[in-house]
TILUMDREN-986801 format. One record per residue (C-alpha): residue in one letter; x, y, z. Coordinates in steps of 0.001 Angstrom, whole numbers. Each point is the difference from the previous one (the first is absolute). Example, Ala and Ser with C-alpha at 12.3 -4.5 7.8 and 13.67 -1.06 7.14 Angstrom:
2
<'a' <12300 -4500 7800>>
<'s' <1370 3440 -660>>
***
This chain:
580
<'x' <-30859 19410 -5604>>
<'x' <-2599 2146 -1795>>
<'x' <-1037 -1072 -3475>>
<'x' <-593 2154 -3056>>
<'x' <-2602 -876 -2633>>
<'x' <497 932 -3670>>
<'x' <-837 -1127 -3485>>
<'x' <2521 -973 -2727>>
<'x' <-1232 -693 -3515>>
<'x' <-3532 -458 1403>>
<'x' <1039 -2481 2607>>
<'x' <-349 810 3757>>
<'x' <2942 -681 2304>>
<'x' <853 634 3629>>
<'x' <3629 494 1055>>
<'x' <1732 1203 3185>>
<'x' <372 3741 426>>
<'x' <3359 1229 -1338>>
<'x' <-40 -2427 -2954>>
<'x' <686 1276 -3442>>
<'x' <-2144 -360 -3106>>
<'x' <2602 -2532 -1240>>
<'x' <-550 -2020 3176>>
<'x' <-3741 1 -493>>
<'x' <299 -961 -3687>>
<'x' <2225 -2956 926>>
<'x' <-2717 -1234 2363>>
<'x' <-2395 -46 -2944>>
<'x' <2643 -1677 -2264>>
<'x' <-65 3100 -2223>>
<'x' <3380 503 -1609>>
<'x' <1392 3540 -91>>
<'x' <3453 232 -1692>>
<'x' <2808 1319 2112>>
<'x' <3679 781 -545>>
<'x' <1478 2089 2825>>
<'x' <-2159 -1812 2612>>
<'x' <1517 -2984 1843>>
<'x' <-1414 -1555 3167>>
<'x' <2692 -2640 580>>
<'x' <3196 1893 621>>
<'x' <643 -1768 3307>>
<'x' <-553 733 3684>>
<'x' <-3602 913 -690>>
<'x' <1036 3117 -1960>>
<'x' <-1666 834 -3335>>
<'x' <665 2512 -2703>>
<'x' <-2841 2217 -1218>>
<'x' <1298 3426 -950>>
<'x' <-2610 432 -2833>>
<'x' <2799 1191 -2193>>
<'x' <-749 -2009 -3182>>
<'x' <-3813 608 -194>>
<'x' <-574 -3320 -1841>>
<'x' <-2602 -917 2639>>
<'x' <-2284 3048 -440>>
<'x' <-3746 -583 331>>
<'x' <-3052 2213 -265>>
<'x' <-1819 937 3210>>
<'x' <-3505 1506 -305>>
<'x' <-234 3639 1124>>
<'x' <3805 358 -145>>
<'x' <1354 2276 -2732>>
<'x' <3400 -1698 -448>>
<'x' <851 -3652 -476>>
<'x' <1222 -1666 3207>>
<'x' <3057 -2242 405>>
<'x' <-1573 -3219 1419>>
<'x' <3168 -993 1862>>
<'x' <69 3112 2124>>
<'x' <-3596 1195 267>>
<'x' <-1784 -933 3260>>
<'x' <-3542 -1347 -317>>
<'x' <-2930 2058 1291>>
<'x' <-3455 -975 1013>>
<'x' <-2370 -149 -2984>>
<'x' <2826 476 -2548>>
<'x' <-917 -1103 -3503>>
<'x' <3000 -1071 -2106>>
<'x' <380 -915 -3687>>
<'x' <3301 -1783 -777>>
<'x' <-617 -561 -3690>>
<'x' <-1737 3139 -1224>>
<'x' <1230 1382 -3298>>
<'x' <1476 3022 1720>>
<'x' <2087 -2210 2316>>
<'x' <1134 -2334 -2797>>
<'x' <1002 2857 -2232>>
<'x' <1991 1639 2833>>
<'x' <1839 -3289 777>>
<'x' <934 -498 -3582>>
<'x' <1243 3583 -296>>
<'x' <2057 -369 3188>>
<'x' <1526 -3212 -1279>>
<'x' <850 1451 -3361>>
<'x' <1658 2956 1682>>
<'x' <2128 -2317 2106>>
<'x' <1013 -1900 -3110>>
<'x' <956 3231 -1801>>
<'x' <2935 421 2447>>
<'x' <855 -3701 265>>
<'x' <2655 -1813 -2047>>
<'x' <-1597 -2263 -2522>>
<'x' <2480 -2837 604>>
<'x' <-2212 -2636 1488>>
<'x' <1590 -2960 -1767>>
<'x' <3428 649 1491>>
<'x' <-1181 1250 3422>>
<'x' <745 -2198 3046>>
<'x' <-3668 256 1063>>
<'x' <-1368 -1202 -3362>>
<'x' <-3131 -2050 747>>
<'x' <259 916 3644>>
<'x' <-739 3714 -585>>
<'x' <-3276 1402 1363>>
<'x' <125 2941 -2473>>
<'x' <391 -2508 -2835>>
<'x' <-2985 -2025 1267>>
<'x' <-2235 3025 288>>
<'x' <983 1173 -3481>>
<'x' <-1101 -3407 -1370>>
<'x' <-3223 41 2024>>
<'x' <-895 3454 -1294>>
<'x' <795 -1074 -3580>>
<'x' <2508 2813 -575>>
<'x' <2061 -727 -3125>>
<'x' <1589 3353 -619>>
<'x' <1001 3050 2022>>
<'x' <-2340 2882 -701>>
<'x' <2127 2776 1557>>
<'x' <3410 1030 -1261>>
<'x' <2291 2612 1519>>
<'x' <2807 450 2414>>
<'x' <1459 -2999 1906>>
<'x' <2125 -144 3081>>
<'x' <3539 -1182 -426>>
<'x' <1899 -1398 3036>>
<'x' <3243 -1946 220>>
<'x' <-374 -3596 1112>>
<'x' <1553 -617 3456>>
<'x' <1700 -3391 236>>
<'x' <2575 1109 2518>>
<'x' <-834 -2563 2731>>
<'x' <673 -3311 -1731>>
<'x' <-3346 -1124 1442>>
<'x' <-2893 2273 -1013>>
<'x' <-506 2071 -3167>>
<'x' <-2140 3111 -135>>
<'x' <-1407 1247 -3270>>
<'x' <-1895 3196 764>>
<'x' <-1127 185 -3629>>
<'x' <-2481 -2719 893>>
<'x' <-1107 1473 3345>>
<'x' <-3799 743 40>>
<'x' <143 1738 3351>>
<'x' <-2182 -2640 1704>>
<'x' <2188 452 3159>>
<'x' <-268 -3650 1012>>
<'x' <3813 -299 261>>
<'x' <124 3141 2139>>
<'x' <-2692 -1353 2344>>
<'x' <1572 -3416 490>>
<'x' <3476 1571 458>>
<'x' <-1095 2658 2486>>
<'x' <-2927 -1508 1872>>
<'x' <590 -3809 -90>>
<'x' <3781 -183 -60>>
<'x' <642 3455 1558>>
<'x' <3119 363 -2123>>
<'x' <-964 3304 -1624>>
<'x' <2160 -287 -3089>>
<'x' <-2768 1123 -2398>>
<'x' <-2119 3099 -209>>
<'x' <-2013 2054 -2397>>
<'x' <2311 2108 -2220>>
<'x' <-771 2913 -2302>>
<'x' <-3288 1674 -751>>
<'x' <-2649 -134 -2657>>
<'x' <856 -1875 -3200>>
<'x' <3446 -890 1213>>
<'x' <-1111 -1447 3363>>
<'x' <1342 -3478 750>>
<'x' <833 -2178 3002>>
<'x' <3749 -168 518>>
<'x' <2854 433 2380>>
<'x' <610 3421 1622>>
<'x' <1510 2192 -2664>>
<'x' <-65 -3017 -2337>>
<'x' <3375 -1118 1323>>
<'x' <1000 -3604 -888>>
<'x' <-1741 -2685 2008>>
<'x' <3372 -1396 1095>>
<'x' <720 3355 1768>>
<'x' <-3136 -128 2098>>
<'x' <-1015 -2020 3070>>
<'x' <-1849 -2465 -2186>>
<'x' <219 -3560 1419>>
<'x' <-819 -1655 -3439>>
<'x' <-2714 -2097 1638>>
<'x' <-1887 122 -3262>>
<'x' <-3477 603 1467>>
<'x' <-251 3021 -2311>>
<'x' <642 -2322 -2945>>
<'x' <-2837 -2258 1227>>
<'x' <-2588 2777 168>>
<'x' <937 2064 -3090>>
<'x' <-2889 -496 -2481>>
<'x' <2302 750 -3011>>
<'x' <3699 -392 -774>>
<'x' <1243 3154 1746>>
<'x' <1779 -2095 2654>>
<'x' <1458 -3343 -834>>
<'x' <2860 -2282 1081>>
<'x' <3286 200 -1926>>
<'x' <260 -3230 -1973>>
<'x' <3184 -2080 -377>>
<'x' <-1734 -2749 -1996>>
<'x' <2041 655 -3189>>
<'x' <3206 -332 1970>>
<'x' <-1185 -3202 1533>>
<'x' <-817 -1441 -3458>>
<'x' <3432 1083 -1179>>
<'x' <1681 -1722 2979>>
<'x' <-1973 -3242 -537>>
<'x' <1159 -91 -3630>>
<'x' <3660 861 807>>
<'x' <1984 -3245 -140>>
<'x' <2742 1464 2175>>
<'x' <-2342 533 2937>>
<'x' <-1568 -2372 2477>>
<'x' <-3433 1391 858>>
<'x' <-1815 -1079 3180>>
<'x' <-3336 1264 1294>>
<'x' <-1580 228 3451>>
<'x' <-3744 337 684>>
<'x' <-1406 1847 2991>>
<'x' <-2720 -1687 2138>>
<'x' <-2764 2434 -928>>
<'x' <479 -606 -3715>>
<'x' <-1310 -3568 115>>
<'x' <-3445 1045 1272>>
<'x' <-433 2843 -2495>>
<'x' <1438 -996 -3360>>
<'x' <-2646 -2636 -576>>
<'x' <-2911 2422 -307>>
<'x' <1424 1261 -3284>>
<'x' <-357 -3531 -1464>>
<'x' <-3492 -917 1154>>
<'x' <676 -1212 3520>>
<'x' <-2002 1333 2948>>
<'x' <1658 2997 1707>>
<'x' <2135 -1329 2892>>
<'x' <401 -3495 -1458>>
<'x' <3560 -1175 565>>
<'x' <1543 -1034 -3359>>
<'x' <3579 -600 1262>>
<'x' <779 -3042 -2130>>
<'x' <-1389 1596 -3167>>
<'x' <1942 3139 726>>
<'x' <3222 -2022 171>>
<'x' <-862 -1744 -3276>>
<'x' <-794 3264 -1681>>
<'x' <3313 1561 1004>>
<'x' <1875 -2997 -1346>>
<'x' <-1937 335 -3256>>
<'x' <1259 3597 -287>>
<'x' <3584 -1267 -28>>
<'x' <1382 647 3458>>
<'x' <2898 -2312 847>>
<'x' <-1176 -592 3573>>
<'x' <-3250 836 1784>>
<'x' <413 677 3723>>
<'x' <-2258 1182 2820>>
<'x' <311 3216 2038>>
<'x' <-1650 -2063 2720>>
<'x' <3417 -1689 410>>
<'x' <1561 3258 948>>
<'x' <-3073 918 2092>>
<'x' <936 -3029 2093>>
<'x' <3596 1332 7>>
<'x' <-1289 3388 1126>>
<'x' <-1738 -1653 2945>>
<'x' <3148 -1709 1099>>
<'x' <1909 3269 64>>
<'x' <-2891 2254 1209>>
<'x' <-1109 -2542 2602>>
<'x' <3533 -195 1320>>
<'x' <99 3764 150>>
<'x' <-3322 192 1843>>
<'x' <1173 -2582 2576>>
<'x' <3228 1964 622>>
<'x' <-1872 3306 420>>
<'x' <-2640 -1463 2318>>
<'x' <2717 -1573 2164>>
<'x' <2019 3233 140>>
<'x' <-3011 2384 180>>
<'x' <1740 2276 -2492>>
<'x' <-1198 1565 -3269>>
<'x' <-3628 -1051 483>>
<'x' <-2438 -268 -1548>>
<'x' <1570 -1785 -2996>>
<'x' <-1693 1134 -3192>>
<'x' <-159 -2373 -3015>>
<'x' <1941 1119 -3041>>
<'x' <-1398 -2150 -2812>>
<'x' <-1959 2821 -1694>>
<'x' <2167 2567 -1865>>
<'x' <-2936 2445 -228>>
<'x' <-291 317 3738>>
<'x' <3788 64 463>>
<'x' <124 3020 -2301>>
<'x' <-2800 1513 2063>>
<'x' <1851 -272 3264>>
<'x' <3197 1312 -1546>>
<'x' <-1923 3198 -1039>>
<'x' <-2337 433 2916>>
<'x' <1417 -1642 3127>>
<'x' <3788 244 -156>>
<'x' <119 -35 3833>>
<'x' <-1306 -3551 -80>>
<'x' <2522 -1450 -2552>>
<'x' <1720 -1929 2689>>
<'x' <-2948 -2374 591>>
<'x' <-848 -1547 -3384>>
<'x' <1432 -3444 -494>>
<'x' <3350 218 -1873>>
<'x' <-1122 -2951 -2160>>
<'x' <-269 562 -3709>>
<'x' <-3313 -842 -1572>>
<'x' <-545 -3560 -1335>>
<'x' <416 1336 -3530>>
<'x' <3435 1429 786>>
<'x' <1047 -2983 2102>>
<'x' <-765 -2261 -2914>>
<'x' <2048 2073 -2356>>
<'x' <2921 145 2413>>
<'x' <-27 -3820 512>>
<'x' <-575 -640 -3736>>
<'x' <3029 2057 -999>>
<'x' <2253 -1539 2677>>
<'x' <-925 -3445 1277>>
<'x' <-1886 -1153 -3119>>
<'x' <2295 1625 -2539>>
<'x' <2917 -1791 1583>>
<'x' <-1885 -3288 -74>>
<'x' <-644 226 -3733>>
<'x' <3310 1600 -880>>
<'x' <-1405 3256 -1421>>
<'x' <1372 3453 604>>
<'x' <-2449 2294 1903>>
<'x' <-73 2484 -2856>>
<'x' <-1068 -2826 -2393>>
<'x' <-2796 -1114 2285>>
<'x' <-3138 2035 -648>>
<'x' <-2530 39 2805>>
<'x' <-3512 893 -925>>
<'x' <-2720 546 2632>>
<'x' <-3768 -441 -565>>
<'x' <-1485 2306 2610>>
<'x' <-3431 1480 888>>
<'x' <1640 3319 565>>
<'x' <1405 3116 -1712>>
<'x' <2176 867 3015>>
<'x' <1980 -3212 -557>>
<'x' <1333 1624 -3201>>
<'x' <1223 2932 2045>>
<'x' <1429 -2354 2592>>
<'x' <2011 -1978 -2545>>
<'x' <1588 3268 -1189>>
<'x' <1274 1106 3425>>
<'x' <3732 371 -10>>
<'x' <531 -2086 3144>>
<'x' <-1447 -3002 -1880>>
<'x' <2656 138 -2745>>
<'x' <3250 -1141 1621>>
<'x' <3007 526 -2324>>
<'x' <-2363 1494 -2496>>
<'x' <-1955 -3260 -545>>
<'x' <-3672 257 988>>
<'x' <-1420 -2799 2168>>
<'x' <-3202 188 -2027>>
<'x' <251 1128 -3573>>
<'x' <-3603 470 -1116>>
<'x' <-3391 67 1707>>
<'x' <-3147 -957 -1916>>
<'x' <-3450 542 1552>>
<'x' <-2786 -2497 -81>>
<'x' <-1823 2080 -2526>>
<'x' <3075 151 -2255>>
<'x' <535 -3728 326>>
<'x' <-3515 -594 -1240>>
<'x' <820 1993 -3099>>
<'x' <3227 -2012 -499>>
<'x' <-2053 -3195 199>>
<'x' <-2423 1285 -2638>>
<'x' <2783 1249 -2230>>
<'x' <1551 -3496 36>>
<'x' <-3396 -1750 -445>>
<'x' <147 -1596 3422>>
<'x' <-3349 -640 1680>>
<'x' <361 -1127 3592>>
<'x' <-3331 -1807 -214>>
<'x' <1462 -2449 -2498>>
<'x' <3103 -890 1962>>
<'x' <685 -2892 2309>>
<'x' <1378 823 3444>>
<'x' <3800 -62 406>>
<'x' <2344 331 3012>>
<'x' <2507 2669 770>>
<'x' <3666 -711 -633>>
<'x' <2500 -838 2694>>
<'x' <1783 1178 2186>>
<'x' <-1741 3375 174>>
<'x' <-3520 -1251 -500>>
<'x' <-1071 -1862 3137>>
<'x' <-2046 2014 2480>>
<'x' <-2301 -319 2988>>
<'x' <-3562 1186 418>>
<'x' <1451 2725 2135>>
<'x' <1530 1458 -3175>>
<'x' <-3374 -27 -1788>>
<'x' <-1677 2267 2489>>
<'x' <2560 2755 -444>>
<'x' <-2277 1344 -2707>>
<'x' <-2810 1052 2330>>
<'x' <-26 2486 2859>>
<'x' <981 -1723 3219>>
<'x' <1721 -2825 -1787>>
<'x' <3600 1030 579>>
<'x' <-510 384 3712>>
<'x' <-1926 -3275 259>>
<'x' <2774 -1849 -1813>>
<'x' <2606 1573 2314>>
<'x' <-1990 -928 3140>>
<'x' <-176 -3636 -1078>>
<'x' <3799 -263 -241>>
<'x' <753 2303 2985>>
<'x' <-1998 -2380 2136>>
<'x' <2251 -2868 -1132>>
<'x' <3179 2120 479>>
<'x' <-957 726 3599>>
<'x' <-1468 -3363 1006>>
<'x' <1619 -2652 -2224>>
<'x' <-3299 -1310 -1172>>
<'x' <-2769 957 -2429>>
<'x' <-3452 1300 662>>
<'x' <-2672 -2677 -480>>
<'x' <-3567 -131 -1163>>
<'x' <-1850 3255 -633>>
<'x' <2600 1880 2057>>
<'x' <2058 199 -3195>>
<'x' <-2631 2395 -1420>>
<'x' <356 3455 1548>>
<'x' <-3617 950 -809>>
<'x' <77 3168 2081>>
<'x' <2236 1738 -2598>>
<'x' <-1812 -1263 -3062>>
<'x' <-2563 1893 -2030>>
<'x' <-104 3097 -2159>>
<'x' <-527 2576 2740>>
<'x' <2393 2908 -429>>
<'x' <1403 -232 3548>>
<'x' <-23 -3058 2221>>
<'x' <1435 -241 3529>>
<'x' <455 -3265 1926>>
<'x' <1933 -1724 2717>>
<'x' <1594 -3223 -1286>>
<'x' <1734 -2881 1746>>
<'x' <3648 -618 -1025>>
<'x' <675 -2369 2968>>
<'x' <-2231 -1722 2561>>
<'x' <939 2649 2505>>
<'x' <637 3003 -2319>>
<'x' <-2184 2133 -2237>>
<'x' <626 3167 -1958>>
<'x' <-2186 2871 -1190>>
<'x' <-102 296 -3768>>
<'x' <-1632 2203 -2600>>
<'x' <-737 -681 -3682>>
<'x' <-974 2785 -2398>>
<'x' <-355 417 -3760>>
<'x' <-350 3222 -1959>>
<'x' <2447 2826 670>>
<'x' <-2665 2127 1648>>
<'x' <-378 -2739 2641>>
<'x' <3792 -328 165>>
<'x' <231 3672 937>>
<'x' <-2526 -529 2783>>
<'x' <1903 -2993 1429>>
<'x' <3356 1730 -251>>
<'x' <-1375 2917 1919>>
<'x' <-1075 -2465 2674>>
<'x' <3580 -1338 102>>
<'x' <1356 3567 308>>
<'x' <-2298 757 2908>>
<'x' <534 -3323 1754>>
<'x' <2992 -2077 -1108>>
<'x' <-1000 -2752 2416>>
<'x' <-3494 -514 -1380>>
<'x' <1097 -2698 -2511>>
<'x' <2868 -2426 -355>>
<'x' <-565 -759 -3681>>
<'x' <-1843 1806 -2778>>
<'x' <-684 -1141 -3576>>
<'x' <-710 2711 -2606>>
<'x' <-933 -337 -3653>>
<'x' <-438 3030 -2258>>
<'x' <-3060 -1255 -1962>>
<'x' <-3376 -417 1704>>
<'x' <-419 -3684 563>>
<'x' <3701 -673 -726>>
<'x' <1632 -1321 -3213>>
<'x' <-3262 -1623 -1155>>
<'x' <-1063 3550 -792>>
<'x' <3330 1199 -1313>>
<'x' <449 2665 -2639>>
<'x' <884 -2563 -2617>>
<'x' <-2812 -2515 513>>
<'x' <-2828 -591 -2511>>
<'x' <-2549 2802 514>>
<'x' <-2765 -768 2493>>
<'x' <-2259 2860 -1194>>
<'x' <-1229 528 3506>>
<'x' <-869 -3650 616>>
<'x' <881 -406 3666>>
<'x' <-1440 -3502 17>>
<'x' <2713 -1004 -2531>>
<'x' <2652 1350 2393>>
<'x' <-1393 -2174 2783>>
<'x' <145 -3040 -2328>>
<'x' <3688 749 -676>>
<'x' <621 36 3733>>
<'x' <-1819 -3283 451>>
<'x' <1950 -1439 -2953>>
<'x' <3311 619 1764>>
<'x' <-1210 -1486 3291>>
<'x' <-1160 -3064 -1912>>
<'x' <3491 -378 -1547>>
<'x' <1413 78 3528>>
<'x' <-2467 -2558 1305>>
<'x' <451 -2453 -2792>>
<'x' <3723 -353 652>>
<'x' <1445 -2507 2374>>
<'x' <2867 2386 584>>
<'x' <-1294 3102 1827>>
<'x' <3072 1255 1886>>
<'x' <2840 1946 -1637>>
<'x' <2594 -1596 2165>>
<'x' <-946 -3508 -1307>>
<'x' <718 901 -3636>>
<'x' <2822 -2496 -851>>
<'x' <1412 2173 -2764>>
<'x' <286 2813 2466>>
<'x' <1730 -2280 2507>>
<'x' <2363 -1131 -2750>>
<'x' <750 3624 -952>>
<'x' <1100 759 3571>>
<'x' <1959 -3174 309>>
<'x' <1866 436 -3268>>
<'x' <295 3752 -314>>
<'x' <-1325 2388 2669>>
<'x' <861 -1780 3284>>
<'x' <-2901 1045 2162>>
<'x' <-2606 2736 213>>
<'x' <1648 3316 809>>
<'x' <3444 -1109 -1009>>
<'x' <2512 2409 -1477>>
<'x' <-559 -1424 -3461>>
<'x' <-3787 89 421>>
<'x' <225 3656 1006>>
<'x' <2223 826 -2993>>
<'x' <-2439 -1621 -2489>>
<'x' <-3408 302 1585>>
<'x' <-46 3204 2045>>
<'x' <92 3682 -811>>
<'x' <-378 3470 1485>>
<'x' <-2466 2850 -658>>
<'x' <569 3691 -217>>
<'x' <-1881 3271 511>>
<'x' <-1250 1503 -3228>>
***
């Protein structure tokens, strides 16, 4: 590849042809402030529309200032990133953005995580210089999962790029012209009326508070403090390797025991583990896979644990709705069992048992609100709190995980296998299923390193492999994360239904460890890898690594469900999906 030589602030640098001034400045460790630019949207896609102009620099022999994020380098170019002209222009641009931005930082969901707020502090801006007209848009909270406040939109277009190019959903687009231009839905219709999957990747990349999750924290506090209610909480696998970084732990460090202790300190009556119902999911989904492989019908089976991707197939591939597993997600299975089996055990009416989920995901809020998960008008899961929101609850209550001793989950919905832990990373659901499917078909467990299905591990967007489910039988599988990759794999299935026998799909790139409700990574892909390794370490440290060996699961079937695939199991643990 050809190199281009240029000078920035008197320092010579050589970069590959096609690089931008911003790329060259990074190589010299020269900081140029950015706002609309983002190089970590996922799937190798970056956002550099040069719409904010915060990154303008002065280029000798060029009349106008140049946006560093979108200006290609040229041989012999001489750049000044901190000239008075460039600094004055950046300050003016920032002040103009602030002139049409609500001054409500203290009550904004992105307070202290806002890139506009950070830049304002760095520039030392203490008052807004420009007064005049301001846009006024209604807040859209129609979806029960994601809130859009276009009054805070700075037209950076990050959400539009991640929605259209990474996730290929296409729910967001530029709207209006001139002063009133914003990024919104077509015709600014409510988000709930679009094909949005509520994956929350737009929330993760928004630099301000224009897109946030809808919070149910106040309702959770009210439930905890209601003496007429029994409030239980479940924690998703990906939460335990992300929540710690907000309290001084290394990103990816598993803090499971401290998480349990923290939740007890908040006042929950019982602290349970979604990994328990992940094991339950494997029992039902593994049984379903075995039956389909034996019959040769409705293949490939598609995993159904991720509500974002389920919403995606309902909107985009209605002709394939017969092949996803009919299993509810672990979140919903837990709610269904808690409000039936567990409620009966403790003598509490289902309507008086409040189930709270701690999830890495915004789509889980949408999922909990689906009508099919509210039998007789009583929701299986009452409230969903994201990892980020839980961190704020801890701080509000003065709970610091770093100061807590480890505690164990409550019984009987707290025991889990290592197979349940790896549900939080792309490939984990399928690996967990293959471990138990092997036992179902052969009457014995895999041994040694064979328990680790390494061919379907890793953060690659699409992985294909052939895996052994019996000494004399193997199946073709695919694993994908990110809805753009899901679209690619589903098109493969359309073209050749026999190509795979099982497919795992997760809406968020990398899986739940990168969910729309996790602590912000700020583009740190290494931290995402550490979260992945953290979940595999949780799996490896356990003596119990097969879902079918979970004794509490065995007891549940013996006392209540009968056997995997039974009529009662189908009634409580399975569902159907519909074209949207």
